[in-house]
Structures are given as structure tokens and as C-alpha cells.
VEXDREN-883820 format. One line per 2 residues: number of its first residue (from 0); for each residue z, x, y of C-alpha. Coordinates in steps of 0.05 Angstrom, whole numbers, plus 5000, padded with zeros to 4 digits. Layout:
BEGIN
NUM = Z X Y ~ ...
***
This chain:
BEGIN
0 = 3420 4667 8885 ~ 3416 4609 8935
2 = 3368 4606 8987 ~ 3420 4616 9039
4 = 3443 4678 9006 ~ 3370 4702 9006
6 = 3367 4688 9079 ~ 3430 4731 9095
8 = 3405 4791 9054 ~ 3331 4787 9075
10 = 3305 4850 9107 ~ 3241 4865 9144
12 = 3214 4917 9094 ~ 3238 4889 9028
14 = 3186 4892 8973 ~ 3183 4817 8954
16 = 3185 4791 9023 ~ 3125 4744 9016
18 = 3151 4711 8952 ~ 3221 4705 8982
20 = 3197 4674 9047 ~ 3155 4628 9004
22 = 3213 4605 8967 ~ 3258 4589 9027
24 = 3270 4524 9060 ~ 3263 4521 9137
26 = 3341 4518 9143 ~ 3344 4585 9108
28 = 3286 4611 9146 ~ 3324 4599 9210
30 = 3376 4646 9187 ~ 3329 4706 9183
32 = 3345 4757 9236 ~ 3272 4776 9253
34 = 3213 4735 9273 ~ 3175 4695 9223
36 = 3108 4654 9231 ~ 3076 4621 9172
38 = 3010 4593 9173 ~ 2961 4562 9125
40 = 2890 4582 9104 ~ 2857 4550 9166
42 = 2905 4592 9211 ~ 2948 4533 9232
44 = 3022 4545 9240 ~ 3062 4508 9191
46 = 3130 4550 9196 ~ 3162 4578 9256
48 = 3231 4613 9249 ~ 3286 4606 9298
50 = 3290 4676 9311 ~ 3220 4679 9333
52 = 3228 4618 9372 ~ 3287 4647 9414
54 = 3254 4715 9422 ~ 3183 4688 9441
56 = 3210 4630 9481 ~ 3166 4580 9445
58 = 3197 4520 9408 ~ 3171 4492 9345
60 = 3139 4433 9381 ~ 3097 4482 9421
62 = 3075 4522 9353 ~ 3074 4483 9290
64 = 3007 4443 9281 ~ 2969 4493 9327
66 = 2920 4549 9310 ~ 2958 4616 9307
68 = 2905 4664 9334 ~ 2873 4619 9386
70 = 2929 4583 9415 ~ 2998 4608 9395
72 = 2988 4683 9392 ~ 2924 4700 9425
74 = 2944 4771 9434 ~ 2941 4779 9356
76 = 2872 4752 9352 ~ 2839 4819 9339
78 = 2817 4870 9282 ~ 2888 4895 9277
80 = 2918 4829 9256 ~ 2878 4764 9251
82 = 2819 4802 9223 ~ 2859 4834 9166
84 = 2879 4765 9144 ~ 2807 4744 9144
86 = 2782 4807 9107 ~ 2838 4797 9053
88 = 2822 4728 9041 ~ 2747 4740 9037
90 = 2757 4793 8989 ~ 2812 4756 8949
92 = 2862 4810 8951 ~ 2934 4814 8973
94 = 2954 4837 9042 ~ 3019 4873 9056
96 = 3015 4917 9116 ~ 3061 4939 9171
98 = 3030 4954 9238 ~ 3059 4984 9301
100 = 3041 4933 9357 ~ 3054 4911 9427
102 = 3061 4837 9441 ~ 3034 4819 9509
104 = 3021 4742 9515 ~ 3070 4699 9560
106 = 3118 4759 9564 ~ 3122 4832 9588
108 = 3096 4880 9535 ~ 3144 4887 9478
110 = 3141 4939 9426 ~ 3144 4910 9353
112 = 3125 4920 9281 ~ 3087 4867 9247
114 = 3086 4856 9174 ~ 3025 4820 9152
116 = 3034 4783 9089 ~ 2981 4745 9043
118 = 2968 4731 8972 ~ 2910 4690 8940
120 = 2968 4660 8897 ~ 3006 4636 8957
122 = 2986 4574 9003 ~ 3020 4608 9064
124 = 3009 4673 9100 ~ 3061 4705 9144
126 = 3069 4747 9205 ~ 3137 4776 9209
128 = 3156 4809 9273 ~ 3209 4859 9286
130 = 3224 4876 9359 ~ 3238 4946 9376
132 = 3256 4943 9449
***
């Protein structure tokens, strides 16, 4: 299956989402219908999908290369999101959790589901954002 076919069939709750995101190039990532933010072990945004850019009103130039939890998405810098990544990394265990959440930074409150993805075998971690309202 080509990367573009993966992007078209990609769904928020699919079992192999982390591996699939990791294998996609940026052009394919831009075809994903839900928000995707990829960041490295230091918490720096390295990938920012077009859907998230449109929905959050932030361009790649405003996000890539900046710390996710202290600059780009400060409303996720808490025990529900950022701490889960830290705890998983410290324990050396994978993270794949879906969290009901409300985004509040730079926008009126928006109900979402966040999918938090991390594996010790992958260089990137991901926050996937499915807007509910």
C-alpha cells in the first residue's frame, strides 16, 4: 500500500496508528482528516499536520522547532497529557491512550479526544486530535 493510500484510510482509533504515522511522509500526513502533532524526545515539535494547522489556526512556521508543551500547546502541559508521555518514557513502556479533553489555548473551548502515542522503539511521539464540536 502506498503512503497516500494509507493517509486516505487512516482512522483515529486504528490499532497500528503510531507505526502508520511514523511511516508516512509529510505530504501523506497532510491528508489525514484529524489533527496530528509529532514531537521528539525533548518535546520539540517536528511534524504538524495540515488538518491541525487549519483547525488550530497555527501554521507550521509557528509550531515546528518549538517546544510542544511549553510554547505550542500549553493547555496540554499537565498530568493528563504531558506527564503521561514523561511517565511512559521514564518507565520505558509504550503509551497508547485516548483521553477526553477540552482545548482552551488561543481559542474558545473545544471538546476533543486526544490519542497519546509513544513507543520506546520510535523516535517520534504523537498527539492526535479528534475534534468533537
